[in-house]
N, C-alpha and C positions, 0 to 999 in steps of 0.2 A: 504493500500500500504506500509506504513511504517513497519507494522508488517511482511509483506511478505519479504521486503528487509532485515529486521533483521533476519528472519528465514534463508534466503539464506546465509547471512554472517556467521551465526552460523554454518550451515551445512558445509561451506567451510573451517572452522577452523580445525586444527588437534585435535584429541581426548585429553582428559585431561592427559593421560599418555605419550603423545608424547614428547620425550626428544630433539627433533630437534629445539625447539623454546626456546628463552630466552627473558625475558623482557628487558626494557631499564634501569634497575637498574644499577647504577654506579659500575664499576668493579675496579676502581683505588683508593678506599678509604684506608686510613691508617689502618693497623691492630694493635690493642692494644696488649700489652704484659701482660699476667697474672702473678700473683705472684708465681704460681706453676703450674705444670701439674699433673693430678691425682685427687684424691678426699680427702675431709676432712669432719669430723663430728663435729657438734657443738651442745651441749646439754645445757639445762637450760637457754635459751634466756630469759632475764627479760621481764615481761609483759609490763613494762613501755616503753621499747624500740620499740616494734612493735605496741602496742596499740595507739601510737602517730600517726600511719598511718591508723587508723580505719576510714572507710568510714561511717560517721554518717547517711547520707541520705539513703544509701543502708541498713543500720541496722534498722533505725527507720521506714522508708517507705517500703522498700522491704521485710525485714524480720519480723518486728513487726507489720506492717500494721497500722502505725500511720498516720492517715489522718485527715486533718482539715475539718470542716463543710462547706458545700456549701451554697452560698448565704448569707454569713455573719450571719448565725443563730447559731453560736457557735464559739468555739475557732479555730483559724487558725492553719495550720500545724506548723508555726513558734512558735506560743504560746504553742502548745502541746509539741514541742521539749524542751522548757524551763521548763514546769510544769511537764511533764511526762517522756519524752525521756531521757534527760540528768540525771535527778535524778535516774531513774531506771538503766541507764548505770553505773553510779558511784556505785550504790548499788551492781550490779552484779559483777563488776570488783573487788570490795573489797571482796565480798563473795567468788568468785572463788579463790582468793589468799588465803583467810583464810581457805578454805576447801581443798586447795592444789590439785586441779584437773586439773591444766594446766601443761603440760609437753612439752613445746615448744622445738622442735629439728629440726635440718637442716642437710642434707647431700648434698654437692655440689661439683662441680669440673670443671676443665678446660681441654679441650682436643684439640690437633691439629685436623684440619678438612679441607675438601675441598668439592666443589660441583662437581657433575658429572651428567649433564642433570638435571633431576628432583629429583636427590638424594643428600642427605647430607651424606658424608662419614666421620665417626668418627674414628680417629686413636688411637693407644696406646700412652702412655706418651712420647715415644721417636719419635713419628711421623713415625713409620715404618709399623706395621701390622694394618690391618683393624679390628676395634673392633665392629662396628655396622654400618648399612646402613639404613637410613630413606628415604622412597619414598613419595613425597608430590604431591598433585594435583596441576594443573596449571589452572589459569583463562582462559576461552575460549574467553573472550572479554576484554575490557578495556586495561589495561597495560600488560595482560598476565602474571601476577605475579605468582611466585611460591616461597615458603619459601627458597628453595635451592639457589635462585638467590642472596640472601643476603650474600652468601659466595663465596670466590674466587674459580674459577676453579683450578684444580690441577696445570695446566701449568702456572698460574699466581703467584705461590708461596704459602706458607702455610697460613692458616687462623686459627682462634681459635673459639671454641664454648664453652659456659658455660651451664652446666646442674644443676638444683637444684630440690630438693624435700623437702618439709617442712610439719610438722605436729604439732598440739597442743596436740596430744596424745589421747590415748584411754580412760583415766579416765573421761574426760568431757562428752564423749558419754554415758558412763555408768551412770554418774550423771544425765544427761538429761532423760535417760530412767527410772530412779527411780522416777523422778518428774512425768513423764507420768503415771507410774504404780500407783502412789498415787492420780491420777486424778487432779493433780495440773497443769492444762493445760496452763494457762497463763505463769506460771514460766517455764514450759517445752518449750513453743514456744519462750520465750525470751532467754533462755539459749541455745537452739539449734540454733536459728538465730544468736545469738552473737558468738557462736563457729564457725559458717560458716564464718562470717566476720572477726573474729580474725585470722582464717587460711589465709584468703586473705590478711590481713594486714601483717602477718608474711612473706608471699610470696613477697609482695611489699617491705617490709623492707629488705629482703635479696637480692632482685634484686638491690636495692639501694646500698647495700654492694658490690655486684659484680661490679657495675659501679665505685665504689670508688677504687676497686682493679685493674681494667683494666686500664693500663697506655699507653698513646700514646707516640710516639717518641717526646722527648722534656720534658717529665715528667708530662704532663697534664693528669689527669684522666678523664674518661667519666663523672664522677659525677660533674666535675667542672662547667658544664652548667646546672645542675639540677635547677628547679625552687625553689625559696625560700619558697613558701607556699605549704600547703597540697593540696589545690585545684589544683595547677599545677601538682603535682605528680599524683593525681588521674585522671587527664586528660592525663596522659602519655606524658607530655611536657618535655621529656628528650631524650637523644640519645639511640636508640635501642628499643627493644621490647621483651616482655616475652610471649611466646606462650605455652599454656597448651593444652594437648592432649584432643581431643573431639571437639575442635573448628574448624571452617571452613578451616583454613590454614593447620591444621594438624589433620584431623578427625579420623584417624585410632587408636582406643583405644588399639589395639594389640601392638602398638609401645611402650606402657608403659612398657612392659616386658623388652625391651632393656634398658630403663632408669633405671628401678629397678635393673637390673643386672649390668649396668655400674657404678652406684653409690653405690651399696651394701646397698640398702635401708633397709634391715633387721637390720642393725646396729642401726637404730633409731626406730625399731619396726614396720616398714611398710611392709606389704605384698600385694600381688596382688590376687584378687579373680578370679574364673574361668571366670567371665564376664569382667575381666580386670578393675575392680574397685579397687581403693586404699583402704586398710584397715590399720588403723582405718579410719572411714568415713571422719574425719576432717584432710585431707592431700591433698596436691596438688603438681603436678610436672610441670616442664617447661623446654623448650629450650630457652635459653637467647641469643638473637642476638644483636651484637654490631653495626651493619650497621646503619648509620644515616638515611637511607630511610626506615628502617623497621617500619612497622605499621600493625594494624589489617586490614585484608581484607578477603573477601569471595572468595574462590577458586571455582567459578562456571562459 
């Protein structure tokens, strides 16, 4: 009976692309001021800056497969972290610096924007002409969330969106490929997995930078409420959210073409494949939302 009722409710809801519905997301939040409108390129980001935000658990457990023995018949995960994980991590960070294969770079920017139904409309630097339009799916149940809801409708005044694209460069991918070609599989897996997590750490680091640049009326930045510890940052215990394309709230990979064009991603050596994958492999893009209610959600 419960499943039948759920099916009836679902069938009665508008389709995902219906723009007549808006969630209960607050519309009267303060809009922060960016330090500039337009885009900027930053190259040569020091490894120490973004490696401080490296998710060790994702690296050791998710990428390197470091797992403790079951039933107490061997070292625990925590023991392996101390005896294998962190020593190997220190080794590779030193080695990658010595071999000069990390080319961390960022292109990011701030744009005036507004929402229109399920669309986020990005304007030019002067807030006049439309530069891009992103259409997002809406939840059919729960709060009926849509990523566009985290921005003010045009009639409520201007809003601001931040866009960012980061990469640790092509050389580290080539470095890992050479290890694979020499049958050095453990080294290959460790370098490749570490490069993935370093890219994510760079994205997290730059999102933190964006929060430090966005200033609320009164002079307080969004970063003022950031957690003091790394664990809190990795839990996203801060204002706003960073949405990468391909995830449930913004699943359309073709929208990457708009990000690449808006930011001029070729200035940091990032291109887009025919399958809308970023090249080099270790690169990631994002729409950065400042709204305090923004969080990850499934648009189903």
